Each structure stands twice: as C-alpha cells, then as structure tokens.
MITIKE-150354 format. One record per residue (C-alpha): residue in one letter; chain; x negated, y negated, z negated. Coordinates in steps of 0.001 Angstrom, whole numbers, always signed. Layout:
<sites>
+----+----+---------+---------+---------+
| aa | ch |      px |      py |      pz |
+----+----+---------+---------+---------+
|  A |  A |       X |       Y |       Z |
...
+----+----+---------+---------+---------+
</sites>
This chain:
<sites>
+----+----+---------+---------+---------+
| aa | ch |      px |      py |      pz |
+----+----+---------+---------+---------+
|  X |  A |  -12285 |   +9847 |  +25569 |
|  X |  A |  -10875 |   +9722 |  +22196 |
|  X |  A |   -7326 |   +9080 |  +21384 |
|  X |  A |   -6442 |   +5527 |  +19969 |
|  X |  A |   -6215 |   +5173 |  +16173 |
|  X |  A |   -3879 |   +2985 |  +14451 |
|  X |  A |   -5091 |     +76 |  +12701 |
|  X |  A |   -3638 |    -267 |   +9322 |
|  X |  A |   -4224 |   -3114 |   +6544 |
|  X |  A |   -3503 |   -1506 |   +3183 |
|  X |  A |   -2373 |   -4272 |    +447 |
|  X |  A |   -3565 |   -3044 |   -2887 |
|  X |  A |   -2512 |   -4963 |   -6238 |
|  X |  A |   -4590 |   -4191 |   -9298 |
|  X |  A |   -4649 |   -4872 |  -12990 |
|  X |  A |   -6871 |   -2949 |  -15310 |
|  X |  A |   -6844 |      +4 |  -13006 |
|  X |  A |  -10433 |   +1074 |  -13878 |
|  X |  A |   -9389 |   +4670 |  -14917 |
|  X |  A |   -7729 |   +5011 |  -11383 |
|  X |  A |   -8968 |   +2702 |   -8557 |
|  X |  A |  -12019 |   +4708 |   -7453 |
|  X |  A |  -10182 |   +7739 |   -6731 |
|  X |  A |   -7232 |   +5675 |   -5285 |
|  X |  A |   -9567 |   +3770 |   -2835 |
|  X |  A |  -11334 |   +6824 |   -1712 |
|  X |  A |   -8214 |   +8428 |    -849 |
|  X |  A |   -7109 |   +5322 |   +1175 |
|  X |  A |  -10589 |   +4898 |   +2948 |
|  X |  A |  -10619 |   +8407 |   +4054 |
|  X |  A |   -7431 |   +8675 |   +5716 |
|  X |  A |   -7589 |  +10773 |   +8810 |
|  X |  A |   -7064 |   +9289 |  +12259 |
|  X |  A |   -6425 |   +5801 |  +11458 |
|  X |  A |   -8502 |   +2851 |  +11174 |
|  X |  A |   -8090 |   +1530 |   +7733 |
|  X |  A |   -8789 |   -1681 |   +5837 |
|  X |  A |   -8008 |   -2787 |   +2270 |
|  X |  A |   -7198 |   -6150 |    +825 |
|  X |  A |   -7081 |   -6246 |   -2980 |
|  X |  A |   -5558 |   -8846 |   -5400 |
|  X |  A |   -6556 |   -8479 |   -8992 |
|  X |  A |   -4125 |  -10035 |  -11496 |
|  X |  A |   -6975 |  -10692 |  -14312 |
|  X |  A |   -8431 |   -7504 |  -14959 |
|  X |  A |  -10933 |   -7127 |  -17958 |
|  X |  A |  -11630 |   -3406 |  -17867 |
|  X |  A |  -14130 |   -3183 |  -15173 |
|  X |  A |  -11694 |   -2705 |  -12155 |
|  X |  A |  -13438 |   -5310 |   -9953 |
|  X |  A |  -16818 |   -4229 |  -10710 |
|  X |  A |  -15718 |    -393 |   -9838 |
|  X |  A |  -14341 |   -1953 |   -6340 |
|  X |  A |  -17549 |   -3801 |   -5793 |
|  X |  A |  -19575 |    -657 |   -6507 |
|  X |  A |  -18121 |   +1312 |   -3844 |
|  X |  A |  -19809 |   -1417 |   -1352 |
|  X |  A |  -17409 |    -432 |   +1489 |
|  X |  A |  -17030 |   -3072 |   +4122 |
|  X |  A |  -13377 |   -2090 |   +4853 |
|  X |  A |  -12438 |   -3367 |   +1213 |
|  X |  A |  -12030 |   -7181 |    +645 |
|  X |  A |  -10932 |   -8694 |   -2788 |
|  X |  A |   -8985 |  -12109 |   -2598 |
|  X |  A |  -10633 |  -14799 |   -4747 |
|  X |  A |   -9621 |  -14630 |   -8279 |
|  X |  A |   -6860 |  -16835 |   -9429 |
|  X |  A |   -5080 |  -17280 |  -12779 |
|  X |  A |   -3404 |  -14085 |  -13797 |
|  X |  A |    +409 |  -14119 |  -12779 |
|  X |  A |   +1538 |  -11126 |  -15387 |
|  X |  A |   +3483 |   -9567 |  -12723 |
|  X |  A |   +3164 |   -6943 |  -10278 |
|  X |  A |   +5727 |   -8486 |   -8124 |
|  X |  A |   +3841 |  -11929 |   -8044 |
|  X |  A |    +380 |   -9990 |   -7400 |
|  X |  A |   +2026 |   -8210 |   -4505 |
|  X |  A |   +3672 |  -11449 |   -3103 |
|  X |  A |    +347 |  -13024 |   -3024 |
|  X |  A |   -1159 |  -10299 |    -840 |
|  X |  A |   +1920 |  -10656 |   +1372 |
|  X |  A |   +1472 |  -14410 |   +1667 |
|  X |  A |   -2471 |  -14280 |   +1996 |
|  X |  A |   -2734 |  -11168 |   +4281 |
|  X |  A |   -1199 |  -12340 |   +7529 |
|  X |  A |   -2783 |   -9074 |   +9338 |
|  X |  A |   -3032 |  -10362 |  +12940 |
|  X |  A |   -5636 |   -7807 |  +13886 |
|  X |  A |   -3562 |   -4679 |  +12565 |
|  X |  A |    -787 |   -2989 |  +13874 |
|  X |  A |    +603 |   -1884 |  +10388 |
|  X |  A |    +600 |   -2959 |   +6799 |
|  X |  A |    +953 |    -424 |   +4166 |
|  X |  A |   +1231 |   -1086 |    +271 |
|  X |  A |    -485 |    +829 |   -2558 |
|  X |  A |    -439 |    +973 |   -6119 |
|  X |  A |   -3798 |   +1201 |   -8058 |
|  X |  A |   -2874 |   +4343 |   -9746 |
|  X |  A |   -1943 |   +6341 |   -6531 |
|  X |  A |   -3763 |   +9146 |   -4788 |
|  X |  A |   -2652 |   +9501 |   -1302 |
|  X |  A |   -2591 |  +12676 |    +909 |
|  X |  A |   -5319 |  +12445 |   +3590 |
|  X |  A |   -2387 |  +12564 |   +6262 |
|  X |  A |    -309 |   +9966 |   +4665 |
|  X |  A |    -862 |   +6941 |   +6992 |
|  X |  A |   -1181 |   +8963 |  +10026 |
|  X |  A |   +2123 |  +10594 |   +9388 |
|  X |  A |   +3648 |   +7312 |   +8768 |
|  X |  A |   +2219 |   +5883 |  +11942 |
|  X |  A |   +3587 |   +8594 |  +14102 |
|  X |  A |   +7033 |   +8211 |  +12530 |
|  X |  A |   +6923 |   +4448 |  +13355 |
|  X |  A |   +5787 |   +5386 |  +16960 |
|  X |  A |   +9034 |   +6953 |  +17314 |
|  X |  A |  +10629 |   +3522 |  +17280 |
|  X |  A |  +11179 |   +2638 |  +13594 |
|  X |  A |  +10077 |    -882 |  +12358 |
|  X |  A |   +9281 |    +400 |   +8650 |
|  X |  A |   +9330 |   +3739 |   +6939 |
|  X |  A |   +9029 |   +4926 |   +3499 |
|  X |  A |   +9194 |   +8425 |   +1989 |
|  X |  A |   +9049 |  +10760 |   -1039 |
|  X |  A |   +6293 |  +10630 |   -3520 |
|  X |  A |   +4790 |  +13370 |   -5776 |
|  X |  A |   +4897 |  +11966 |   -9407 |
|  X |  A |   +2332 |  +13304 |  -12172 |
|  X |  A |   +2840 |  +13573 |  -15562 |
|  X |  A |    +371 |  +13130 |  -18318 |
|  X |  A |    +661 |  +16886 |  -19380 |
|  X |  A |    -468 |  +17872 |  -15953 |
|  X |  A |   +3107 |  +18527 |  -14651 |
|  X |  A |   +4382 |  +17219 |  -11385 |
|  X |  A |   +7658 |  +16780 |   -9557 |
|  X |  A |   +8685 |  +15296 |   -6382 |
|  X |  A |  +10834 |  +12286 |   -6105 |
|  X |  A |  +12828 |  +12927 |   -2958 |
|  X |  A |  +13511 |   +9787 |    -765 |
|  X |  A |  +13984 |  +11788 |   +2649 |
|  X |  A |  +17705 |  +12357 |   +2235 |
|  X |  A |  +20062 |  +10894 |   +4799 |
|  X |  A |  +21337 |   +7391 |   +3729 |
|  X |  A |  +25001 |   +7444 |   +2304 |
|  X |  A |  +27028 |   +4232 |   +2323 |
|  X |  A |  +25934 |   +1791 |    -329 |
|  X |  A |  +22580 |   +3511 |   -1005 |
|  X |  A |  +20703 |    +435 |    -507 |
|  X |  A |  +22555 |   -1404 |   -2991 |
|  X |  A |  +21925 |   +1078 |   -5733 |
|  X |  A |  +18507 |   +2676 |   -5276 |
|  X |  A |  +15101 |   +1984 |   -3247 |
|  X |  A |  +14747 |   +3632 |    -135 |
|  X |  A |  +11282 |   +4634 |   -1362 |
|  X |  A |   +8591 |   +3874 |   -4045 |
|  X |  A |   +6932 |    +606 |   -2829 |
|  X |  A |   +3576 |   +2629 |   -2561 |
|  X |  A |   +5184 |   +4672 |    +528 |
|  X |  A |   +6126 |   +1630 |   +2554 |
|  X |  A |   +4628 |   +1332 |   +5852 |
|  X |  A |   +5420 |   -1571 |   +8080 |
|  X |  A |   +4977 |   -2837 |  +11628 |
|  X |  A |   +3365 |   -6184 |  +12095 |
|  X |  A |   +6563 |   -7993 |  +13275 |
|  X |  A |   +8606 |   -6487 |  +10192 |
|  X |  A |   +5690 |   -7547 |   +7875 |
|  X |  A |   +5696 |  -10928 |   +9224 |
|  X |  A |   +9726 |  -11227 |   +8747 |
|  X |  A |   +9281 |  -10217 |   +5056 |
|  X |  A |   +6216 |  -12948 |   +4785 |
|  X |  A |   +8519 |  -15461 |   +6453 |
|  X |  A |  +11141 |  -14900 |   +3670 |
|  X |  A |   +8538 |  -15030 |    +867 |
|  X |  A |   +7495 |  -18385 |   +2220 |
|  X |  A |  +11074 |  -19761 |   +1739 |
|  X |  A |  +11605 |  -18320 |   -1959 |
+----+----+---------+---------+---------+
</sites>
C-alpha cells in the first residue's frame, strides 16, 4: 500500500516570463511525493508565455481566463487567491514565474506543516546574471518585531494549509 500524498495547489502569477516559464513549470510538476496542480494567472504577457504553457499540454496546469492587465504582481496574485478556492487541495503554494524549485521543496514543506504549522516559508537560493548565487536565509529564529521589518520568507516559498489560505482569501475579499 502506498503512502498518501499531500495534494498541493500552486498559484503561479505570470507576466512576460517566456525565458523562464517552461523550466519553472517542469520543476513544479516534477515535485516528489505530492500530487500537484498549478493555477496560472497571466497579466497580459506579449512574449509567448501563454503559448509555452499551452504547449506543455499538461492537464495538471490550468490558466484563468484572460482579463485586462493590472500591471501589478500583487493584483495578479490577489486574483489567484480570490479565484482559486482550493476545496480539493490540502495545501496551497505560491510561485513566481522565474523560479526553479528543488524537487523536494513541496514535500519538505508539507512535512513541516504536518508537524502542526498552519503555514511555512523558507530560505531561497538567489542567482545573479553573472552565474553567482547566494542563499537568502530566512530559517533563523524570529526575534521581537521581525515581522514588522522583514518578510518571514520570499512569497515563492510560502505554503499554507487550506484553512489558513481561506482566512487570507477572506481578508482579501474585504479590501
């Protein structure tokens, strides 16, 4: 008998991400030991981003209907949060179009959540154009007032349980 696999909905906001989008989607779709689906909101790409996504022809990827561009990554993610309502998924993750995820990213975070957390975030490896890279560490113990002055992690590292996601969506519905 196989072990149950967490079900994760990944919310991916795109805008002119053609140079990165295929690699990003493959790194999400190839995640180990989770069942993953991706919901994409595109903010008016003109560089072939949507055509690349369609060319993958993967039933685990859905694209929201095109609307007038907002010009804002926040509004693009807010649309995803408002429209997702992931009833059949245990967890919700956020993705930027130019990321590349380690194959164990989601299962590692799902395991952390299974320990009782409602949401997790983490460190991220950043890459520069010159090929160098550096770790943006976010796994240090929180100090007083940290949440007032810095993010607990880059948005692309957040994974939330469905109840926490629903609470975030409810707040967005009121603004």
